[in-house]
C-alpha positions in Angstrom: 86.7 193.4 -6.3 85.7 195.2 -9.4 85.0 198.9 -9.0 84.4 201.8 -11.3 87.4 204.3 -11.4 88.7 207.4 -13.3 92.3 206.9 -14.6 94.6 209.9 -14.7 98.2 210.3 -15.6 100.6 212.4 -13.6 104.2 212.6 -14.7 103.9 209.1 -16.3 102.3 207.5 -13.3 98.6 206.4 -13.4 96.3 207.1 -10.5 92.8 205.7 -10.2 90.2 207.9 -8.4 87.4 206.1 -6.9 85.2 205.4 -3.8 85.1 202.4 -1.5 83.1 201.4 1.4 84.6 201.3 5.0 84.3 197.6 5.1 86.7 197.1 2.0 89.4 199.5 3.3 89.2 197.9 6.8 89.6 194.5 5.3 92.0 195.1 2.4 93.9 197.9 3.9 97.4 197.4 5.4 99.9 199.6 7.3 103.5 199.3 6.8 104.6 200.0 10.3 108.1 201.0 11.4 109.8 198.0 13.2 112.1 199.3 15.9 113.3 195.8 16.6 115.2 195.5 13.2 118.9 196.2 13.3 119.7 198.3 10.4 123.4 197.5 10.6 122.9 193.8 9.8 121.0 194.4 6.5 122.0 195.7 3.1 120.0 198.6 1.5 117.6 196.6 -0.5 117.0 194.1 2.5 116.5 197.1 4.7 114.0 198.8 2.4 112.2 195.4 1.9 111.9 194.6 5.6 111.4 198.1 7.3 108.0 199.9 7.4 107.6 203.6 7.4 104.5 204.6 9.5 103.8 205.0 13.3 101.5 202.7 14.8 98.0 204.0 15.0 97.5 206.4 18.0 94.4 205.3 19.8 93.3 208.9 20.8 93.4 210.1 17.3 91.3 207.2 15.8 88.8 207.2 18.7 88.2 210.8 17.9 87.1 209.9 14.5 85.0 207.0 15.9 83.3 209.6 18.3 82.7 212.0 15.5 80.7 209.6 13.2 78.8 208.3 16.2 77.7 211.6 17.5 76.9 213.1 14.0 74.2 211.5 11.8 75.5 213.8 9.1 79.2 213.2 9.6 81.3 213.8 6.6 84.8 212.6 5.8 85.4 214.2 2.4 89.2 214.0 2.2 90.5 211.3 0.0 92.3 208.1 1.4 95.7 207.6 -0.4 96.6 204.0 -1.0 99.1 202.1 -3.0 99.0 198.7 -4.8 102.6 197.9 -5.8 101.5 195.2 -8.2 99.8 196.2 -11.5 96.0 196.3 -11.4 94.0 195.3 -14.4 91.9 198.2 -15.9 89.3 198.1 -18.6 88.2 201.6 -20.2 84.5 201.7 -20.9 85.3 204.0 -23.9 88.9 204.1 -25.2 90.7 207.5 -24.3 87.8 208.5 -21.7 89.7 207.5 -18.7 86.6 206.0 -17.1 86.4 202.2 -16.6 86.5 199.2 -14.3 89.5 198.6 -11.9 90.0 194.9 -10.8 91.5 194.6 -7.3 92.0 191.2 -6.8 91.6 189.5 -3.5 95.3 188.7 -3.2 96.2 192.3 -4.0 97.9 194.0 -1.1 96.6 197.7 -0.6 99.0 199.8 1.6 97.5 202.8 3.1 99.7 205.8 2.6 97.5 208.6 4.2 94.2 208.1 6.1 95.1 205.3 8.5 93.5 207.1 11.3 90.1 207.5 9.6 90.1 203.8 8.7 91.0 202.8 12.2 88.3 205.2 13.6 85.6 203.6 11.3 86.8 200.1 12.4 86.5 201.2 16.1 83.1 202.7 15.5 82.0 199.2 14.1 83.6 196.9 16.5 83.4 198.9 19.8 80.5 201.1 19.3 78.2 198.8 17.6 77.8 201.1 14.3 77.4 198.3 11.8 75.8 200.5 9.4 79.1 202.3 9.0 80.4 199.4 7.0 78.9 201.0 4.1 80.1 204.4 4.7 81.6 205.3 1.4 85.0 207.1 1.3 86.8 208.8 -1.6 90.0 207.0 -2.5 92.9 207.7 -4.5 94.8 204.6 -5.7 98.6 204.7 -6.9 99.4 201.8 -8.7 102.9 199.9 -9.5 104.5 202.7 -7.2 107.6 200.9 -5.7 107.9 200.8 -1.9 110.4 203.6 -1.6 108.6 206.1 -3.8 105.4 205.1 -1.6 107.5 206.1 1.5 108.5 209.2 -0.3 104.9 210.2 -0.9 104.1 209.5 2.7 106.9 211.8 3.9 105.7 214.4 1.5 102.2 214.2 2.7 103.1 214.2 6.3 105.9 217.0 6.3 103.8 219.4 4.2 100.2 219.0 4.9 100.4 217.5 8.5 103.3 217.1 11.2 105.0 213.9 11.4 107.0 213.1 14.4 110.8 214.2 14.0 112.1 210.8 14.9 110.1 208.9 12.2 110.6 211.7 9.5 114.5 211.4 9.8 114.5 207.6 9.8 112.3 207.9 6.4 114.6 210.6 5.0 117.6 208.1 5.4 115.9 205.2 3.9 114.6 207.2 1.0 118.1 208.8 0.3 119.7 205.2 0.3 117.8 204.6 -3.0 117.3 208.4 -4.1 120.6 210.5 -4.1 118.4 213.5 -5.0 117.1 213.5 -1.4 120.7 214.2 0.0 121.4 217.0 -2.6 118.0 218.8 -1.6 119.0 218.4 2.1 122.5 219.8 1.5 121.2 222.7 -0.4 119.0 223.5 2.7 121.7 222.8 5.2 119.8 219.8 6.7 121.9 216.8 5.4 123.2 216.2 9.0 119.7 214.7 9.8 120.5 211.7 7.9 123.9 211.3 9.5 122.4 211.7 12.9 120.1 208.7 12.3 123.0 206.4 11.5 125.0 207.6 14.4 122.1 207.2 16.9 121.7 203.6 15.6 125.2 202.8 16.3 125.1 204.3 19.8 122.1 202.7 20.9 123.1 199.3 19.9 126.6 199.3 21.6 126.3 197.8 25.1 129.5 199.9 25.9 127.7 203.0 25.3 126.4 205.2 27.9 123.2 205.5 25.7 122.7 201.8 25.3 118.9 201.1 25.3 118.3 204.6 26.9 117.0 206.2 23.5 113.5 205.4 22.6 113.0 204.9 18.8 110.0 205.2 16.7 107.0 202.8 17.4 109.0 201.6 20.2 107.0 200.8 23.4 107.8 202.7 26.6 110.6 201.2 28.6 111.8 202.5 32.0 115.4 202.7 30.9 114.7 204.8 27.8 115.1 208.3 29.1 115.4 210.3 25.9 113.3 210.2 22.4 115.4 209.6 19.4 113.9 212.9 17.8 115.4 215.0 20.7 118.4 213.2 20.8 118.9 213.7 17.0 118.1 217.3 17.2 120.7 217.9 20.1 123.5 216.5 17.8 123.2 219.2 15.3 126.0 221.4 16.8 128.2 218.4 16.9 127.4 217.3 13.4 127.8 220.8 11.7 131.0 221.5 13.4 134.2 221.7 11.4 135.5 218.6 13.2 132.6 216.1 12.4 131.9 217.4 8.9 134.9 215.8 7.2 135.1 212.9 9.4 133.8 209.2 9.1 130.7 208.4 10.9 132.5 205.7 13.0 135.0 208.2 14.1 132.3 210.7 15.3 130.5 207.8 17.0 133.7 207.1 19.0 134.0 210.9 19.9 130.5 210.9 21.4 130.8 207.6 23.1 134.2 208.9 24.8 132.4 212.2 25.6 129.5 210.6 27.4 131.8 207.9 29.0 134.0 210.6 30.6 130.8 212.4 31.9 129.8 209.0 33.4 133.1 208.4 35.2 133.3 211.8 36.5 129.6 211.8 37.8 128.5 208.1 38.1 125.7 208.9 40.2 123.8 210.9 37.4 123.9 207.9 35.2 123.1 205.1 37.5 119.5 206.5 38.1 119.0 208.8 35.1 115.5 209.7 36.0 116.6 211.7 38.9 119.0 213.5 36.8 118.6 215.7 33.7 121.9 215.1 32.3 120.5 212.4 29.9 117.4 214.6 29.2 116.6 217.5 27.3 118.6 219.9 29.3 121.7 217.7 29.4 121.7 216.6 25.7 121.2 219.9 24.3 123.5 221.7 26.5 126.4 219.3 26.5 126.1 218.7 22.7 126.4 222.5 22.3 129.5 222.3 24.5 131.2 219.4 22.7 132.5 221.1 19.6 134.6 223.3 22.0 135.9 220.1 23.6 136.8 218.7 20.1 138.7 221.9 19.3 140.7 221.4 22.5 141.2 217.7 21.5 142.4 218.8 18.1 144.8 221.2 19.5 146.5 218.4 21.6 146.0 215.9 18.7 144.2 213.6 21.3 140.5 212.6 21.2 140.8 210.1 23.9 138.4 209.7 26.8 141.2 210.6 29.2 141.9 213.9 27.4 138.2 214.8 27.4 138.2 214.3 31.2 141.1 216.4 31.5 139.4 219.3 29.7 136.0 218.7 31.6 137.8 218.9 35.0 138.5 222.5 34.3 135.1 223.1 35.3 134.4 221.4 38.8 131.0 223.1 39.5 129.5 221.5 36.5 131.4 218.3 36.0 132.6 217.1 39.4 129.3 217.5 41.3 126.4 215.7 40.1 124.2 217.6 42.1 124.0 220.4 39.5 122.2 218.0 37.2 119.5 216.6 39.6 116.1 216.8 38.3 114.7 218.7 41.3 117.8 220.8 42.0 118.7 224.5 41.4 121.0 223.9 38.6 120.5 222.5 35.2 116.8 221.5 35.7 115.9 225.2 35.7 117.1 225.7 32.1 114.0 224.7 30.1 114.5 226.2 26.5 116.9 226.2 23.8 117.7 229.8 24.6 118.4 228.8 28.2 120.6 225.7 26.9 122.7 228.1 24.8 123.2 230.4 28.0 124.2 227.4 30.1 126.5 226.0 27.2 128.2 229.6 27.0 128.8 229.5 30.9 130.3 226.2 30.8 132.6 226.8 27.8 133.7 229.9 29.5 134.8 227.7 32.5 136.7 225.5 30.3 138.8 227.9 28.5 
């Protein structure tokens, strides 16, 4: 496919500004989707970057909205440019040397990765395939083509676009941050300066917890792009955010990830042994849902403080500390979904109040 384009230079990178009919974008465009089945711990950094995608699967309600819009509006406009990347070099011939205008050659074998605009393209495809709008095949869209941008930089651009102009789901955003940081140390430095480097660590810790059959959280955290499962009672985004008080505490900051993982697993194992009913059927209780995750992870640094005083971070020691508060930890009824206890705490402010009450009883 040979198309007319304008080549511009931004900080040493060439971009091509052009226009393409919907049919070409539908046929050539690829979405590098996040693959939840990949076990990150089995791959080195380069293998992981190469194998793992970075985008959420298209959301039907989003792209059908685009389809309905073009179907019901004869004068429909989609003026915002689609951003794509061709990782291999594209041949370009200027019409007049130095003008920037010329012919860009996108070979049939060239892979075109959609960085921003997937729902518009899926919406147009839906309009053609499901609504019978064959004329939409020639609907022309403005397109910006990045060329020879490595995958990790492509991911970074996706993250920037979706975290500044739009809202990318927290769980996927944090996964992307971790992958990008593996190749670009500047990301970690920037996050440290903003006090948010714990987010990268949270993803690694969650990966260890969710893949450990001995963990209370084994298969109970839903990861990005993963289909709904009855045993998954918490989203990765919520669990990650709830970990913040633990990861910024003085105890976890200077410890190895494996140590922090063992502490978290011991803490939740202690809770399960004390209130097994609340974990056998987690949907009937909130202990593994937002009220429980947020509240108990706010309490956990205090428990670590008590363990540190005794120089004992074992599960048995944690149980010994928790038993000081019989109302909250020896009666699973407090954590019932329809009960009068934790289920009534429904905001971060309320979780702080409950955490404060529990810490007072543990002292």
